[in-house]
VEXDREN-2710 file (C-alpha; in Angstrom, 1 decimal):
% VEXDREN-2710
k/r/px/py/pz
1/MET/-92.7/96.1/288.1
2/LEU/-92.0/97.9/284.8
3/SER/-88.6/97.2/283.4
4/ILE/-87.3/100.1/281.2
5/ARG/-83.9/100.1/279.6
6/LYS/-82.3/103.0/277.9
7/ILE/-81.5/102.7/274.2
8/GLY/-77.8/103.5/274.3
9/VAL/-76.6/101.5/271.3
10/ILE/-77.8/100.7/267.8
11/GLY/-78.5/97.0/268.8
12/ARG/-81.2/98.0/271.2
13/THR/-82.7/100.3/268.6
14/TYR/-83.1/97.4/266.2
15/ARG/-84.6/95.2/269.0
16/ASN/-87.7/97.4/268.9
17/LEU/-87.3/98.5/265.2
18/ASN/-90.8/97.7/264.1
19/ARG/-92.5/99.7/266.9
20/TYR/-90.0/102.5/266.5
21/ARG/-90.7/102.7/262.8
22/GLN/-94.4/102.8/263.5
23/ILE/-94.0/105.7/266.0
24/LEU/-91.9/107.7/263.6
25/ALA/-94.3/107.1/260.7
26/VAL/-97.2/108.4/262.8
27/LEU/-95.3/111.5/263.9
28/LEU/-94.4/112.2/260.2
29/LYS/-97.9/111.6/259.2
30/TYR/-99.3/114.3/261.5
31/GLY/-96.7/116.9/260.6
32/PHE/-94.0/116.4/263.2
33/GLY/-91.2/115.9/260.6
34/ASP/-89.5/119.1/261.8
35/LEU/-89.3/117.7/265.3
36/LEU/-87.7/114.5/264.1
37/GLU/-85.1/116.5/262.1
38/LEU/-84.2/118.5/265.2
39/LEU/-83.7/115.2/267.2
40/LYS/-81.2/114.0/264.5
41/LEU/-82.8/110.6/264.6
42/ASP/-81.0/109.4/261.5
43/GLN/-77.9/108.6/263.4
44/TYR/-79.8/106.2/265.7
45/VAL/-82.6/104.7/263.6
46/ALA/-81.4/105.2/260.0
47/ALA/-82.7/101.9/259.0
48/GLY/-86.1/102.6/260.5
49/LEU/-86.4/105.9/258.7
50/GLN/-85.5/104.3/255.4
51/LEU/-88.4/101.8/255.8
52/ILE/-90.9/104.7/256.1
53/SER/-92.4/105.4/252.7
54/LYS/-92.8/108.9/251.5
55/LYS/-96.6/108.3/251.2
56/GLN/-96.7/108.1/255.0
57/SER/-95.3/111.6/255.4
58/ILE/-98.6/113.3/254.9
59/LYS/-98.9/117.0/255.6
60/VAL/-101.9/117.6/257.6
61/GLU/-102.4/121.3/256.9
62/LYS/-105.9/121.6/258.2
63/LEU/-104.9/120.4/261.7
64/THR/-103.5/122.7/264.3
65/ARG/-100.4/121.5/266.1
66/PRO/-102.3/120.4/269.3
67/GLN/-104.9/118.6/267.1
68/GLY/-102.1/116.8/265.2
69/LEU/-100.5/115.7/268.5
70/ARG/-103.8/114.4/269.9
71/MET/-104.6/112.4/266.8
72/ALA/-101.0/111.0/266.7
73/LEU/-101.3/109.8/270.3
74/GLU/-104.7/108.2/269.7
75/GLU/-103.2/106.3/266.7
76/LEU/-100.1/105.2/268.7
77/GLY/-102.2/103.3/271.2
78/PRO/-102.6/102.7/275.0
79/THR/-99.3/104.0/276.3
80/TYR/-99.3/107.2/274.3
81/ILE/-103.0/107.8/275.0
82/LYS/-102.3/107.5/278.7
83/LEU/-99.3/109.9/278.3
84/GLY/-101.6/112.5/276.6
85/GLN/-104.2/112.1/279.3
86/ILE/-101.7/112.6/282.1
87/LEU/-100.1/115.6/280.3
88/SER/-103.6/117.1/280.0
89/THR/-103.4/117.5/283.8
90/ARG/-100.0/119.1/283.8
91/PRO/-100.3/122.9/283.0
92/ASP/-96.8/123.2/284.5
93/LEU/-95.4/121.3/281.5
94/ILE/-97.4/122.1/278.4
95/PRO/-99.2/125.2/276.9
96/VAL/-102.9/125.8/277.5
97/ASP/-103.9/125.1/273.9
98/PHE/-102.3/121.7/274.0
99/LEU/-103.8/121.1/277.4
100/GLN/-107.3/121.6/276.2
101/GLU/-106.8/119.4/273.1
102/LEU/-105.2/116.5/275.0
103/SER/-108.1/116.6/277.5
104/LYS/-110.3/115.2/274.6
105/LEU/-108.3/112.0/274.4
106/GLN/-110.4/108.9/274.6
107/ASP/-109.5/105.2/274.9
108/LYS/-110.6/104.0/271.5
109/VAL/-109.3/100.4/271.9
110/PRO/-111.3/97.3/270.8
111/SER/-112.0/94.6/273.3
112/PHE/-109.8/91.5/273.5
113/PRO/-111.2/88.0/273.2
114/ALA/-113.1/86.5/276.1
115/ALA/-110.9/83.4/276.0
116/ALA/-107.9/85.6/276.9
117/ALA/-109.8/87.2/279.8
118/ARG/-110.8/83.8/281.1
119/LYS/-107.2/82.7/281.0
120/ILE/-106.0/85.7/283.0
121/ILE/-108.7/85.1/285.6
122/GLU/-107.7/81.5/286.0
123/THR/-104.0/82.4/286.3
124/GLU/-104.6/85.2/288.8
125/LEU/-107.4/83.6/290.9
126/GLY/-106.3/80.0/290.6
127/MET/-109.7/78.7/289.3
128/THR/-111.6/78.9/286.1
129/PRO/-114.5/81.4/285.8
130/GLU/-116.9/78.4/285.6
131/ASN/-115.7/77.2/289.0
132/LEU/-115.7/80.7/290.6
133/PHE/-119.0/82.0/289.3
134/VAL/-122.5/80.8/288.6
135/GLN/-122.4/82.9/285.4
136/PHE/-119.7/84.7/283.5
137/ASP/-120.6/87.1/280.6
138/ASP/-118.1/86.8/277.8
139/THR/-119.3/90.1/276.3
140/PRO/-117.5/93.0/278.1
141/LEU/-119.4/95.8/279.6
142/ALA/-116.7/98.3/278.7
143/SER/-113.2/98.3/277.2
144/ALA/-110.3/100.6/277.7
145/SER/-106.6/100.8/277.0
146/ILE/-105.4/98.9/280.1
147/GLY/-108.3/96.5/280.6
148/GLN/-111.9/95.6/280.1
149/VAL/-114.9/94.8/282.4
150/HIS/-117.0/91.6/282.5
151/ARG/-120.1/90.9/284.5
152/ALA/-120.3/87.7/286.6
153/GLN/-122.5/86.2/289.3
154/LEU/-121.2/84.8/292.5
155/GLN/-122.4/81.5/294.1
156/ASP/-124.6/83.5/296.6
157/GLY/-126.4/85.3/293.7
158/ARG/-124.6/88.6/294.0
159/GLU/-123.5/90.2/290.7
160/VAL/-120.0/91.5/290.4
161/ALA/-117.9/93.4/287.8
162/LEU/-114.4/92.0/286.9
163/LYS/-111.9/94.4/285.5
164/VAL/-109.4/92.2/283.7
165/GLN/-106.0/93.6/282.5
166/ARG/-105.1/93.2/278.8
167/PRO/-102.9/90.3/278.0
168/GLY/-99.3/91.3/277.4
169/ILE/-100.1/95.0/278.1
170/GLN/-97.1/95.3/280.5
171/LYS/-94.6/94.3/277.7
172/VAL/-96.2/96.7/275.2
173/ILE/-95.9/99.5/277.7
174/GLU/-92.3/98.6/278.5
175/VAL/-91.3/98.8/274.9
176/ASP/-93.1/102.1/274.4
177/LEU/-91.6/103.6/277.5
178/GLU/-88.1/102.5/276.3
179/ILE/-88.6/104.3/273.0
180/MET/-90.2/107.2/274.7
181/LEU/-87.2/107.5/277.1
182/HIS/-84.9/107.5/274.1
183/LEU/-86.8/110.3/272.4
184/ALA/-86.9/112.3/275.6
185/THR/-83.1/111.9/275.9
186/LEU/-82.7/113.3/272.4
187/MET/-85.0/116.2/273.2
188/GLU/-82.9/117.2/276.2
189/HIS/-79.7/117.0/274.1
190/HIS/-80.9/118.8/270.9
191/ILE/-83.9/121.1/271.7
192/GLU/-83.2/123.8/274.3
193/GLU/-86.8/124.9/274.6
194/LEU/-87.9/121.4/275.5
195/ALA/-84.9/120.7/277.7
196/PHE/-86.2/123.3/280.1
197/HIS/-89.2/121.0/280.9
198/ARG/-86.8/118.0/281.6
199/PRO/-88.5/115.4/279.3
200/ILE/-86.5/112.5/280.8
201/LYS/-88.0/113.3/284.2
202/ILE/-91.4/113.5/282.7
203/VAL/-91.1/110.0/281.2
204/GLU/-89.8/108.6/284.5
205/GLU/-92.7/110.1/286.4
206/PHE/-95.1/108.8/283.7
207/ALA/-93.6/105.3/284.1
208/ARG/-94.3/105.4/287.8
209/THR/-97.8/106.6/287.2
210/LEU/-98.5/103.8/284.7
211/GLU/-97.0/101.3/287.2
212/LYS/-99.6/102.3/289.7
213/GLU/-102.4/102.1/287.2
214/LEU/-101.3/98.5/286.2
215/ASP/-101.7/97.5/289.9
216/TYR/-105.4/97.0/290.4
217/LEU/-104.9/96.5/294.2
218/LEU/-104.0/100.2/294.5
219/GLU/-107.3/101.1/292.8
220/ALA/-109.0/98.7/295.3
221/ALA/-107.4/100.6/298.2
222/ASN/-108.6/103.9/296.7
223/MET/-112.2/102.6/296.5
224/GLU/-112.1/101.3/300.1
225/ARG/-110.7/104.7/301.3
226/ALA/-113.5/106.6/299.5
227/ALA/-116.1/104.2/300.8
228/LEU/-114.9/104.7/304.4
229/ASN/-115.0/108.5/303.9
230/PHE/-118.7/108.3/302.8
231/SER/-119.8/105.5/305.2
232/ASP/-122.1/108.0/307.0
233/ASP/-123.8/109.2/303.8
234/PRO/-126.6/107.0/302.5
235/ALA/-126.9/109.1/299.4
236/THR/-123.4/108.2/298.2
237/CYS/-122.4/104.8/296.9
238/ILE/-118.9/103.5/296.3
239/PRO/-118.9/99.9/294.9
240/ALA/-117.7/97.3/297.4
241/VAL/-114.4/95.5/296.6
242/PHE/-114.1/91.8/296.8
243/ARG/-110.5/91.4/298.0
244/GLU/-110.5/87.6/297.8
245/LEU/-111.3/87.9/294.1
246/SER/-108.9/90.7/293.4
247/THR/-105.2/90.8/292.4
248/ALA/-102.9/93.2/290.6
249/ARG/-104.4/92.2/287.2
250/VAL/-108.0/91.4/288.2
251/LEU/-110.3/93.7/290.2
252/THR/-113.6/92.4/291.4
253/THR/-116.2/94.9/292.6
254/GLU/-119.9/95.1/293.2
255/CYS/-121.8/95.4/289.9
256/ILE/-123.7/98.7/289.7
257/LYS/-127.0/98.8/287.8
258/GLY/-127.7/102.4/287.6
259/ILE/-128.3/105.1/285.0
260/LYS/-125.5/107.2/283.6
261/VAL/-125.8/110.7/284.9
262/SER/-125.6/112.0/281.3
263/ASP/-128.7/110.0/280.2
264/ILE/-131.2/112.7/281.1
265/GLU/-134.1/111.0/279.2
266/ARG/-133.7/107.8/281.3
267/LEU/-133.4/109.8/284.5
268/ASP/-136.7/111.6/283.7
269/VAL/-138.5/108.3/282.8
270/ALA/-137.3/106.8/286.1
271/GLY/-138.8/109.7/288.0
272/LEU/-135.5/110.8/289.5
273/ASP/-135.0/114.4/290.7
274/ARG/-132.4/116.1/288.5
275/LYS/-131.9/119.1/290.9
276/LEU/-131.4/116.8/293.8
277/ILE/-129.0/114.7/291.8
278/THR/-127.1/117.8/290.9
279/SER/-126.7/119.1/294.4
280/ARG/-125.8/115.7/295.8
281/GLY/-123.2/115.1/293.1
282/ALA/-121.6/118.5/293.7
283/ASP/-121.6/117.9/297.5
284/ILE/-119.7/114.6/297.0
285/LEU/-116.9/116.4/295.2
286/LEU/-116.8/119.4/297.6
287/ARG/-116.7/117.0/300.6
288/MET/-113.9/115.1/298.9
289/ILE/-111.8/118.3/298.4
290/PHE/-112.6/120.4/301.4
291/GLU/-113.1/117.7/304.1
292/HIS/-111.3/114.6/303.0
293/GLY/-108.4/116.0/300.9
294/PHE/-108.8/112.9/298.7
295/PHE/-110.9/112.9/295.6
296/GLN/-111.8/111.1/292.4
297/ALA/-109.8/113.0/289.8
298/ASP/-111.8/111.9/286.7
299/PRO/-115.5/112.5/287.5
300/HIS/-116.7/112.5/283.9
301/PRO/-120.3/111.4/283.2
302/GLY/-119.2/107.8/282.3
303/ASN/-117.9/107.4/285.9
304/ILE/-121.1/108.7/287.6
305/PHE/-124.3/106.6/288.0
306/VAL/-127.6/107.4/289.6
307/LEU/-129.3/104.6/291.6
308/PRO/-132.9/104.5/292.9
309/ASP/-133.8/107.2/295.5
310/ASN/-131.4/109.6/293.7
311/VAL/-128.3/107.9/295.2
312/ILE/-125.0/108.9/293.5
313/CYS/-122.5/106.2/292.7
314/LEU/-118.9/106.8/291.7
315/ILE/-116.9/104.2/289.8
316/ASP/-113.3/104.0/288.5
317/PHE/-110.8/105.2/291.1
318/GLY/-107.7/104.6/289.0
319/MET/-107.0/108.3/289.0
320/VAL/-107.2/110.1/292.3
321/GLY/-105.9/113.3/293.7
322/SER/-104.9/114.4/297.2
323/VAL/-104.3/117.8/298.9
324/ASP/-103.0/118.4/302.4
325/ARG/-104.7/120.7/304.9
326/GLN/-102.4/123.7/304.3
327/THR/-103.1/123.5/300.5
328/ARG/-106.8/123.2/301.0
329/GLU/-106.8/126.3/303.3
330/THR/-104.7/128.3/300.8
331/PHE/-107.1/127.3/298.0
332/VAL/-110.0/128.4/300.2
333/ASP/-108.3/131.8/300.6
334/LEU/-108.1/132.0/296.8
335/LEU/-111.8/131.3/296.4
336/ASP/-112.6/133.7/299.3
337/GLY/-110.6/136.4/297.5
338/ILE/-112.5/135.7/294.2
339/VAL/-115.9/135.9/295.9
340/LYS/-115.0/139.1/297.7
341/LYS/-113.5/140.5/294.4
342/ASP/-110.2/141.3/296.3
343/ALA/-107.6/141.4/293.5
344/SER/-104.7/142.0/295.9
345/LYS/-105.5/139.0/298.0
346/VAL/-106.0/136.8/294.9
347/ALA/-102.6/137.9/293.6
348/VAL/-100.8/137.0/296.9
349/VAL/-102.6/133.7/297.2
350/LEU/-101.9/132.7/293.6
351/LEU/-98.1/133.2/294.3
352/GLN/-98.5/130.9/297.4
353/LEU/-100.3/128.2/295.4
354/THR/-97.9/128.1/292.4
355/ASP/-94.3/127.3/291.8
356/TRP/-91.9/129.8/290.2
357/GLU/-88.2/130.3/289.6
358/GLU/-88.3/134.1/289.5
359/GLU/-91.0/136.1/291.3
360/PRO/-93.1/138.0/288.7
361/ASP/-93.3/141.8/288.7
362/SER/-95.9/142.4/291.5
363/ARG/-97.4/145.5/289.9
364/ALA/-97.9/143.9/286.4
365/PHE/-99.1/140.7/288.0
366/GLU/-101.7/142.5/290.1
367/VAL/-102.9/144.5/287.1
368/ASP/-103.4/141.2/285.2
369/VAL/-105.3/139.7/288.1
370/THR/-107.5/142.7/288.3
371/ASP/-108.3/142.4/284.6
372/PHE/-109.0/138.7/285.0
373/MET/-111.4/139.3/287.9
374/ALA/-113.1/142.2/286.1
375/TYR/-113.8/139.9/283.1
376/HIS/-115.2/137.0/285.1
377/LEU/-116.5/138.2/288.4
378/PHE/-118.3/141.5/288.1
379/ARG/-121.5/139.6/287.4
380/PRO/-123.7/137.3/289.5
381/LEU/-121.7/134.4/290.8
382/LYS/-124.3/131.9/289.4
383/ASP/-123.3/133.2/285.9
384/VAL/-119.6/132.5/286.4
385/ARG/-118.3/129.6/284.4
386/ILE/-115.5/127.8/286.3
387/GLY/-114.3/126.1/283.1
388/LYS/-113.7/129.4/281.3
389/LEU/-112.3/130.9/284.5
390/LEU/-109.8/128.1/284.8
391/HIS/-108.7/128.5/281.2
392/HIS/-108.0/132.2/281.6
393/LEU/-106.3/131.5/285.0
394/LEU/-103.9/129.1/283.2
395/GLU/-103.2/131.7/280.6
396/LEU/-102.4/134.3/283.3
397/ALA/-100.1/131.9/285.1
398/SER/-98.3/130.9/281.9
399/ARG/-97.8/134.6/281.0
400/HIS/-96.0/135.2/284.3
401/ARG/-94.1/131.9/284.2
402/LEU/-96.0/130.4/287.2
403/ARG/-96.5/126.7/287.4
404/ILE/-99.7/125.3/288.9
405/PRO/-98.9/122.1/290.8
406/PRO/-100.6/118.9/289.4
407/ASN/-102.7/118.3/292.5
408/ILE/-104.1/121.9/292.4
409/PHE/-104.9/121.6/288.7
410/LEU/-106.5/118.2/289.2
411/MET/-108.7/119.7/291.9
412/MET/-109.7/122.6/289.6
413/LYS/-110.3/120.3/286.7
414/SER/-112.5/118.0/288.7
415/MET/-114.6/121.0/289.8
416/THR/-114.8/122.1/286.1
417/THR/-116.0/118.6/285.1
418/VAL/-118.6/118.4/287.8
419/GLU/-119.8/121.9/287.0
420/GLY/-120.3/120.8/283.4
421/VAL/-122.3/117.8/284.4
422/ALA/-124.3/119.8/286.9
423/ARG/-125.3/122.5/284.4
424/MET/-126.3/119.8/282.0
425/LEU/-128.8/118.5/284.6
426/ASP/-129.7/121.9/286.0
427/PRO/-128.8/125.0/283.9
428/GLU/-129.3/127.2/286.9
429/PHE/-126.9/125.4/289.1
430/ASP/-124.4/127.7/291.0
431/LEU/-121.3/125.8/292.0
432/PHE/-119.8/128.8/293.9
433/GLY/-123.0/129.2/295.9
434/ARG/-122.9/125.4/296.7
435/ALA/-119.3/125.6/297.8
436/ALA/-119.9/128.6/300.1
437/PRO/-120.7/126.5/303.3
438/TYR/-117.6/124.4/302.7
439/ILE/-115.4/127.5/302.3
440/ARG/-116.9/129.0/305.6
441/SER/-116.3/125.7/307.4
442/VAL/-112.6/125.5/306.4
443/ILE/-112.1/129.2/307.5
444/LEU/-113.9/128.7/310.9
445/GLU/-112.0/125.4/311.5
446/ARG/-108.7/127.3/311.6
447/TYR/-109.9/129.1/314.8
448/SER/-111.6/126.3/316.6
449/PRO/-110.4/125.5/320.1
450/GLN/-109.3/122.0/319.1
451/ARG/-107.3/123.4/316.1
452/LEU/-105.7/126.1/318.3
453/SER/-104.8/123.5/320.9
454/THR/-103.3/121.2/318.3
455/ASP/-101.3/124.0/316.8
456/ALA/-100.1/125.1/320.2
457/PHE/-99.0/121.6/321.1
458/GLN/-97.2/121.4/317.8
459/MET/-95.4/124.7/318.3
460/THR/-94.4/123.6/321.8
461/ALA/-93.1/120.3/320.5
462/ASP/-91.0/122.2/317.8
463/LEU/-89.7/124.6/320.5
464/ILE/-88.7/121.7/322.8
465/LYS/-87.0/119.9/319.9
466/PHE/-85.1/123.1/319.0
467/THR/-84.1/123.7/322.7
468/ARG/-82.8/120.2/323.0
469/ARG/-80.8/120.3/319.8
470/PHE/-79.4/123.8/320.2
471/PRO/-76.6/123.0/322.6
472/GLN/-75.4/120.2/320.3
473/ASP/-75.7/122.4/317.3
474/LEU/-73.6/125.0/319.1
475/LEU/-70.9/122.4/320.0
476/ASP/-70.9/121.3/316.3
477/ILE/-70.3/124.9/315.2
478/ALA/-67.5/125.3/317.7
479/ARG/-65.9/122.0/316.5
480/LEU/-66.0/123.3/312.9
481/VAL/-64.3/126.6/314.0
482/ARG/-61.5/124.7/315.8
483/ARG/-60.9/122.6/312.6
484/GLN/-60.8/125.9/310.6
485/GLN/-63.7/124.6/308.5
486/LEU/-65.8/127.6/309.6
487/CYS/-64.7/131.2/309.8
488/LEU/-66.3/133.8/312.1
489/LYS/-65.9/137.5/311.6
490/ILE/-66.7/139.5/314.8
491/GLU/-66.7/143.2/314.8
492/ASP/-67.3/145.1/318.0
493/ARG/-69.1/148.4/317.4
494/GLY/-69.8/149.3/321.0
495/LEU/-70.2/147.0/323.9
496/GLU/-73.0/149.0/325.6
497/ARG/-75.3/148.7/322.6
498/THR/-74.5/145.0/322.5
499/LEU/-75.4/144.6/326.1
500/SER/-78.6/146.6/325.7
501/THR/-79.6/144.4/322.8
502/HIS/-78.8/141.3/324.8
503/ASP/-81.1/142.5/327.6
504/GLN/-83.9/143.2/325.1
505/ILE/-83.6/139.7/323.6
506/SER/-83.5/138.1/327.1
507/ASN/-86.7/140.0/328.2
508/ARG/-88.5/139.2/325.0
509/LEU/-87.5/135.5/325.2
510/SER/-88.7/135.3/328.8
511/PHE/-92.0/137.0/327.9
512/SER/-92.4/134.6/325.0
513/ILE/-91.9/131.6/327.3
514/ILE/-94.5/132.9/329.7
515/ILE/-97.0/133.3/326.8
516/ALA/-96.2/129.8/325.5
517/ALA/-96.7/128.4/329.0
518/LEU/-100.1/130.2/329.2
519/ILE/-101.2/128.8/325.9
520/ILE/-100.1/125.2/326.8
521/GLY/-101.7/125.4/330.2
522/SER/-104.9/126.8/328.8
523/ALA/-105.0/124.2/326.0
524/LEU/-104.7/121.4/328.6
525/ILE/-107.5/123.0/330.7
526/VAL/-109.8/123.3/327.6
527/ILE/-109.1/119.7/326.6
528/SER/-109.8/118.5/330.2
529/GLU/-113.1/120.4/330.3
530/ILE/-112.3/121.8/333.8
531/PRO/-115.4/123.7/335.1
532/PRO/-116.8/126.3/335.0
533/LEU/-117.8/125.8/331.4
534/PHE/-119.0/128.4/328.9
535/TYR/-120.8/126.9/325.9
536/GLY/-118.9/123.6/326.6
537/ILE/-115.5/125.3/326.8
538/SER/-113.6/125.8/330.1
539/LEU/-113.9/129.4/331.3
540/ILE/-110.5/129.2/332.9
541/GLY/-109.0/128.1/329.6
542/ILE/-110.7/131.0/327.8
543/ILE/-109.2/133.4/330.4
544/GLY/-105.8/131.9/329.9
545/PHE/-106.0/132.2/326.1
546/THR/-107.2/135.8/326.5
547/ALA/-104.3/136.7/328.8
548/ALA/-101.8/135.1/326.4
549/ALA/-103.3/137.1/323.5
550/LEU/-103.1/140.4/325.5
551/MET/-99.5/139.7/326.4
552/GLY/-98.7/138.8/322.8
553/ILE/-100.2/142.1/321.6
554/TRP/-98.2/143.9/324.3
555/LEU/-95.0/142.2/323.2
556/LEU/-95.7/143.0/319.5
557/VAL/-96.4/146.7/320.3
558/ALA/-93.1/146.9/322.3
559/ILE/-91.2/145.4/319.3
560/LEU/-92.9/147.7/316.8
561/ARG/-92.0/150.8/318.9
562/LYS/-88.4/149.8/318.4
563/GLY/-89.1/150.0/314.7
564/ARG/-88.2/146.4/313.9
565/LEU/-89.0/142.8/314.7
END
């Protein structure tokens, strides 16, 4: 567990003075001196500021503000690189230009000594690498900010990859988070524009995200979940996890010997089919999003390998995304509106997908959506670039103060990344065309008998729950009235009208109950497959659903004739 303490007194500031001084020096170096002045840091870390030489306060005039921030984060090391990478997935928090620049952040961290890796393995697994493995390679396969990967060979001859966490990384992160929290607190107190985004909450969320990333067992669970989802697909490979050789700081998985998807020359030499690789890779992501609702959120070329027979292998499930069924269906509505070039539908669905404090002007918003679609979509869909489309969509949302939720953005970003990789392999690849069957499947699934039956049962359960709770809720209201904690104002404007309205309500309620009973009864008949059957569906159930639909339409017409629902 990460332990983060607020810096509330000068003593705690001095405790991390060297690191604090380093952070301030880097910020000054990349042109953020104005920000430090607004934060009034002199009253907290005066000593630290005095130790920063004037030579370190370099004006970087050729860099844009977003470029300066990216370079500063890269220089500050693992914690801040991770912060930038996470912020690059949060269009609800930062402007689009910063978003694009931070997405370029890379872990440029040298590997740590093999002796340290061996020590961690021994501590975590209870045995030395020599006793655990036939062979252990001291030279890491890859190195990142949180850990590095070593190849080893098990006693039975199988090759594995061990991701070993950096020694002392948790302490480094805790110190950085403590300082980061202090800076966020100052931002909320002194900078009104930044206070709107609640920087303290951002740091707290970031701490929780990092805590998850520091626990390799969570990544192991993500890999196992993905492997289970694709267990029926021989063209997809997710490396197997060796649970008995995995802990929170060491993750042991099957070692993959494939070709990086970006290494086109090696793919061609190996005789692999680039078009087939492209279609299979796209299908993997589309299945993850539209069928599973759980997807690898960082599908860049370094995390995608091609095995013999054009099998696609995904690695690194440290960052994943998830979307519920309702969100997937709403997202499909958005794509359907885009494909059909229906600006009104796209505008309505965008409001459903985004968060906002004040609803935008509907007319102005629809005009902007129309312009957006005219720019991108009045051309063959195969020529549409999702990356550019996403960029303009973010600008449109920002203009109308709409916040795109992180899970939706991660999904869009993953699609953008995959499209980039796909067009690198096959310049003619059409992601929209590839996604069409998945979109149709989601739309049709809404109206399947099983789905209708499930929804009917859920509605019935909710109705029963309401019916059971209503008398008690009524008694609670009466009790509040007796205690004079609730005041009721009753105005009689004609008893006859009241009685007539009461009769209407009673009739409609009785009618609704009959319709609900028909739906439930029909659903039970369909599930039980009571003959006669029509295309595998009970004919009696179909008749029942039809009768319920007709009665529902009749009720709706009667209500509309009265001029109100």
